[in-house]
C-alpha positions in Angstrom: -14.3 -10.7 3.4 -15.5 -7.8 5.6 -14.1 -6.6 8.9 -16.8 -6.5 11.5 -17.0 -3.6 14.0 -15.8 -5.5 17.0 -12.8 -7.0 15.2 -11.9 -3.5 13.9 -12.1 -2.1 17.5 -9.8 -4.9 18.7 -7.2 -4.0 16.0 -7.4 -0.3 16.9 -6.9 -1.1 20.6 -4.0 -3.5 20.0 -2.3 -0.9 17.8 -2.8 1.9 20.3 -1.4 -0.2 23.1 1.7 -0.9 21.1 2.0 2.8 20.4 1.8 3.6 24.1 4.5 1.1 25.0 6.7 2.4 22.2 6.2 6.0 23.4 7.1 5.1 27.0 10.2 3.2 25.7 11.5 6.3 24.0 11.7 8.2 27.3 14.9 7.8 29.4 12.6 7.4 32.5 10.2 5.1 30.8 7.4 7.4 32.0 4.8 9.7 30.4 1.6 11.3 31.6 -1.7 10.7 29.9 -1.7 14.1 28.3 1.6 13.4 26.5 0.5 9.8 25.6 -2.7 11.2 24.2 -0.6 13.6 22.0 1.6 10.6 20.9 -1.5 8.5 20.0 -3.0 11.4 18.0 0.2 11.6 15.9 -0.3 7.8 15.2 -3.9 8.4 14.0 -5.7 7.5 17.3 -7.8 10.6 17.8 -9.9 9.4 20.8 -11.2 10.7 24.1 -9.1 11.1 27.2 -11.3 8.4 28.8 -10.4 6.0 26.0 -6.7 6.6 26.5 -7.2 6.0 30.3 -9.0 2.7 29.5 -6.0 1.6 27.4 -3.6 2.5 30.1 -5.6 0.7 32.8 -5.8 -2.4 30.5 -2.0 -2.3 30.0 -1.6 -2.0 33.8 -3.8 -5.1 34.4 -1.6 -7.0 32.0 1.5 -5.9 33.8 2.9 -3.9 30.9 2.9 -0.6 32.8 2.4 0.7 36.3 0.2 3.7 36.9 0.4 6.5 39.4 -2.1 9.3 39.7 -0.5 12.4 41.3 -3.4 14.9 41.2 -5.8 14.1 38.4 -3.4 12.9 35.7 -2.3 9.3 35.2 1.4 8.7 34.8 2.4 5.4 33.2 5.8 3.7 33.7 7.0 0.9 31.4 7.6 -2.4 33.1 9.9 -5.3 32.2 6.9 -7.1 30.7 6.1 -4.1 28.5 9.8 -3.8 27.5 10.0 -7.5 26.7 7.0 -7.1 24.3 8.6 -4.1 22.5 11.9 -6.0 22.3 10.1 -9.1 20.9 11.3 -11.3 23.8 7.8 -12.2 25.1 4.5 -11.1 23.8 1.4 -9.8 25.5 -2.0 -10.9 24.2 -4.1 -7.9 23.2 -1.1 -5.8 22.1 0.0 -5.6 18.5 3.3 -7.4 17.9 6.0 -4.9 16.9 7.7 -5.3 13.6 11.2 -6.7 13.7 13.9 -4.1 13.1 16.4 -4.9 10.4 
């Protein structure tokens, strides 16, 4: 059984979106700018362009998982209740990897 290119891209996107939500959740303010989120994603193995990071952030905003602000030329993401509910496994967002339960 082989993994086609589009399915692999979907898996990568879902994983990155979860990593973004988790990084935001680790902040007391629930906020990070795209530069710091890019660094967090690289630590998780997602070495992608800044535009790709922005696409993931905009997708998460469309789903209601984050809000976005753009002071200057940098996006700042803020975790929402829907994003937190996903991380806490209370309600799930389609298109975002489901977090593993903590034991």
